[in-house]
C-alpha positions as CSV (number, residue, x, y, z in Angstrom):
1,M,49.1,126.0,90.3
2,K,49.5,124.9,93.8
3,R,50.5,121.6,92.3
4,K,53.1,123.3,90.0
5,M,54.7,125.2,93.0
6,A,54.7,122.5,94.9
7,I,56.8,120.3,92.4
8,I,58.8,123.3,91.7
9,G,60.1,123.0,95.6
10,S,60.3,119.3,95.9
11,L,62.8,119.6,93.1
12,I,64.8,122.6,94.7
13,A,64.7,120.5,98.1
14,L,66.0,117.6,96.2
15,G,68.6,119.6,94.3
16,G,69.8,121.6,97.8
17,I,70.3,117.8,99.2
18,A,72.0,116.4,96.7
19,I,74.6,119.6,97.1
20,L,74.6,118.4,100.5
21,L,75.3,114.7,100.2
22,L,77.9,114.7,97.2
23,G,79.6,117.9,98.5
24,C,81.5,120.5,96.6
25,P,84.0,119.6,93.5
26,P,87.6,120.5,95.2
27,P,89.2,123.4,93.9
28,V,91.5,123.3,91.1
29,V,94.7,124.8,91.2
30,G,96.6,126.0,88.0
31,L,100.1,125.8,88.9
32,R,101.7,122.9,89.6
33,P,102.8,122.5,93.6
34,P,106.4,122.2,94.4
35,E,107.8,119.2,95.4
36,P,107.5,118.0,99.5
37,R,110.6,120.1,101.6
38,V,112.7,117.5,103.5
39,E,111.6,117.4,107.0
40,V,113.8,116.4,109.3
41,Y,111.8,115.0,112.9
42,G,113.4,113.0,116.0
43,P,111.4,109.9,117.8
44,P,107.8,110.5,118.7
45,P,107.0,112.2,121.9
46,H,105.0,108.8,122.6
47,P,104.5,105.3,121.4
48,D,101.1,106.3,120.4
49,H,102.1,109.3,117.9
50,V,102.6,108.9,114.5
51,W,104.3,111.7,112.6
52,I,101.9,113.8,110.1
53,P,103.8,114.9,107.2
54,G,103.8,118.8,106.2
55,Y,102.3,119.9,102.6
56,W,102.1,123.0,99.9
57,K,99.2,124.8,99.9
58,Q,97.4,127.5,97.9
59,R,97.1,131.1,99.9
60,G,96.0,134.0,98.1
61,G,98.2,133.1,94.6
62,E,100.7,131.6,96.5
63,W,102.1,128.5,97.9
64,D,102.7,128.0,101.7
65,W,104.5,125.1,103.4
66,A,102.1,123.6,106.4
67,P,105.1,121.9,108.4
68,G,104.9,118.5,109.7
69,Y,103.2,117.6,113.2
70,W,103.0,114.2,115.8
71,A,100.0,113.6,116.4
72,K,98.3,110.8,118.4
73,R,96.5,108.2,116.9
74,P,92.8,107.9,117.2
75,R,92.7,104.1,117.8
76,P,95.1,101.2,118.1
77,H,96.6,100.5,114.9
78,A,95.8,103.5,112.9
79,V,97.4,104.6,109.7
80,W,98.1,108.3,108.6
81,V,97.0,108.2,104.8
82,P,99.0,111.5,103.9
83,G,97.2,113.8,101.7
84,N,98.2,114.1,98.2
85,W,98.3,116.6,94.8
86,E,96.6,115.1,91.9
87,P,96.3,116.4,88.2
88,R,93.4,117.5,86.7
89,R,92.1,118.6,83.3
90,G,93.3,122.4,84.1
91,G,95.0,122.3,87.3
92,W,96.0,120.0,90.2
93,V,93.5,119.5,92.8
94,W,94.4,118.3,96.8
95,H,93.3,115.5,98.6
96,R,93.9,116.0,102.3
97,G,95.2,113.3,104.3
98,H,92.5,110.8,106.6
99,W,93.6,108.5,109.3
100,K,92.8,104.7,107.8
């Protein structure tokens, strides 16, 4: 009996670790996101700043625009890779932007 419980406990622990390492799948949004807005911005406030473009996000079943902003590079020559909406079976999935 103790051996059976130890095996079950080990399997539960391994499953929990797998979920933490792999993460949860991104949420799928059923409606196609609107086209990105055209944002007008001036020169950077400092040479080390990069424009992070705005994007549409889902909030309570409604589309909400997150405006773009200037951000300082985390390291020299870092490049911002913008987020994007990817079509998936049954809807759309958001991939967050990141520094490369």
